[in-house]
C-alpha positions as CSV (number, residue, x, y, z in Angstrom):
1,M,51.7,6.2,-0.3
2,I,52.4,5.9,-4.0
3,E,52.9,9.1,-5.9
4,N,52.3,9.5,-9.6
5,S,55.7,10.5,-10.9
6,R,54.4,11.3,-14.4
7,E,53.3,14.9,-14.7
8,R,50.9,15.9,-17.3
9,P,52.6,17.9,-20.1
10,V,51.5,21.5,-20.3
11,E,49.6,22.1,-23.4
12,K,50.8,25.0,-25.4
13,R,48.1,27.1,-27.0
14,S,48.7,27.7,-30.7
15,L,49.1,31.3,-32.0
16,P,45.7,31.4,-33.8
17,R,43.9,30.2,-30.7
18,R,45.6,32.9,-28.6
19,F,44.7,35.5,-31.3
20,G,41.1,34.3,-31.3
21,Y,40.9,34.7,-27.5
22,A,42.5,38.1,-27.6
23,S,40.0,39.2,-30.3
24,I,37.0,38.0,-28.4
25,I,38.2,39.8,-25.2
26,L,38.9,43.0,-27.2
27,G,35.5,42.8,-28.8
28,M,33.8,42.4,-25.5
29,L,35.7,45.4,-24.1
30,L,34.8,47.6,-27.0
31,V,31.1,46.6,-26.8
32,G,31.1,47.3,-23.0
33,A,32.7,50.7,-23.5
34,E,30.1,51.5,-26.2
35,V,27.2,50.6,-23.9
36,V,28.7,52.7,-21.0
37,L,29.2,55.7,-23.3
38,R,25.7,55.4,-24.8
39,V,24.0,55.1,-21.4
40,F,26.0,57.5,-19.2
41,V,27.5,60.2,-21.5
42,P,25.2,62.6,-23.4
43,L,25.8,62.9,-27.2
44,S,26.4,66.7,-26.9
45,A,29.5,66.0,-24.7
46,L,31.0,63.8,-27.5
47,V,30.3,66.2,-30.4
48,E,32.5,69.3,-30.5
49,G,30.9,72.3,-32.1
50,E,27.4,71.2,-31.8
51,D,26.2,74.8,-32.0
52,Y,28.1,75.2,-35.3
53,F,26.1,72.3,-36.9
54,K,22.8,73.5,-35.6
55,A,23.5,77.1,-36.9
56,W,24.6,75.7,-40.3
57,Y,21.5,73.6,-40.5
58,L,19.2,76.4,-39.7
59,E,20.8,78.6,-42.3
60,N,20.6,76.0,-45.0
61,V,17.4,74.2,-44.1
62,D,15.4,75.7,-47.0
63,E,18.1,74.9,-49.5
64,L,18.4,71.3,-48.2
65,R,14.7,70.7,-48.5
66,T,14.8,71.6,-52.2
67,R,17.3,68.7,-52.7
68,G,14.6,66.2,-52.0
69,R,13.2,63.6,-54.2
70,S,10.3,65.8,-55.5
71,E,12.8,68.3,-56.9
72,K,15.2,65.8,-58.5
73,L,13.0,63.1,-59.8
74,L,10.1,62.8,-62.1
75,S,7.5,60.0,-62.2
76,D,8.1,57.7,-65.2
77,P,5.6,55.0,-66.3
78,E,8.3,52.6,-67.5
79,L,11.1,53.2,-65.0
80,G,9.1,54.4,-61.9
81,W,11.4,57.4,-61.5
82,R,13.9,59.3,-63.7
83,V,16.1,62.3,-63.0
84,R,14.7,65.6,-64.0
85,P,16.3,67.2,-67.2
86,N,18.0,70.6,-66.9
87,L,18.2,70.3,-63.1
88,R,20.2,73.0,-61.3
89,L,20.5,72.5,-57.5
90,L,23.5,73.8,-55.5
91,D,26.4,71.8,-57.0
92,E,24.2,69.2,-59.0
93,A,23.2,69.6,-62.5
94,T,21.7,67.5,-65.3
95,N,21.7,68.0,-69.1
96,S,18.6,68.2,-71.3
97,Q,18.4,64.3,-71.4
98,G,18.5,64.0,-67.6
99,F,22.1,62.7,-67.3
100,R,24.4,64.1,-64.6
101,G,26.5,67.1,-65.6
102,T,25.9,69.9,-68.0
103,S,27.7,68.3,-71.0
104,E,25.4,67.5,-74.0
105,F,26.1,64.6,-76.3
106,T,24.3,62.7,-79.0
107,V,22.5,59.5,-78.2
108,G,23.3,57.9,-81.5
109,R,26.4,55.7,-81.8
110,T,29.5,57.2,-83.5
111,T,32.6,55.2,-84.4
112,D,35.2,57.8,-83.1
113,V,33.8,58.0,-79.5
114,R,34.4,55.6,-76.7
115,R,31.5,55.4,-74.2
116,C,30.8,53.8,-70.9
117,I,27.5,53.3,-69.1
118,F,27.3,53.6,-65.4
119,L,24.2,52.1,-63.7
120,G,23.7,52.5,-60.0
121,D,22.3,54.3,-57.1
122,S,23.0,57.6,-55.4
123,L,26.7,56.7,-55.2
124,T,26.9,56.5,-59.0
125,Y,24.8,59.7,-59.4
126,G,27.1,61.4,-57.0
127,A,24.6,62.8,-54.6
128,Y,25.8,65.9,-52.7
129,V,29.0,66.3,-54.7
130,G,29.9,68.5,-57.6
131,D,29.4,67.3,-61.2
132,D,33.2,66.9,-61.7
133,E,33.6,64.9,-58.4
134,T,31.4,62.0,-59.4
135,Y,33.3,58.8,-60.2
136,P,31.7,58.6,-63.7
137,A,33.1,62.1,-64.4
138,Q,36.5,61.1,-63.2
139,I,36.5,58.0,-65.5
140,R,35.3,60.2,-68.4
141,E,38.2,62.6,-67.8
142,L,40.7,59.7,-67.7
143,Q,39.1,58.3,-70.9
144,Q,39.5,61.6,-72.7
145,T,43.2,62.1,-71.6
146,T,44.3,58.5,-72.3
147,P,45.4,57.8,-75.9
148,R,43.4,55.3,-77.7
149,S,45.3,52.1,-78.8
């Protein structure tokens, strides 16, 4: 009987391939754990202080309802919607032109004032945060404190 004396060399897997396999296995384990938790564990067992959130909501439900679209926005024939001028809701306010914040400014161009325009959605508007916490307000503060070159 003739034996094959040549052994096949063992193929070493490369590091990226090992990382790929490990990532796939980890992803499958996480998806499996998510499915098990969603099917067998009630949400109330995962959320601590559920009663606190319910109580807070019930106390503030009327105030939260006033923050809806009907209170904040006006119908506009050109834009569709625009923010209501002189709005005062919880920690949100608009000036007489409908811009976020209570600061008034002239619309016309002046040479000694630098201005930026921010166009965007609710993130730019700063929904549910104070007037001074929006990122346009933060940029404005930096702009006012930075010396002009």
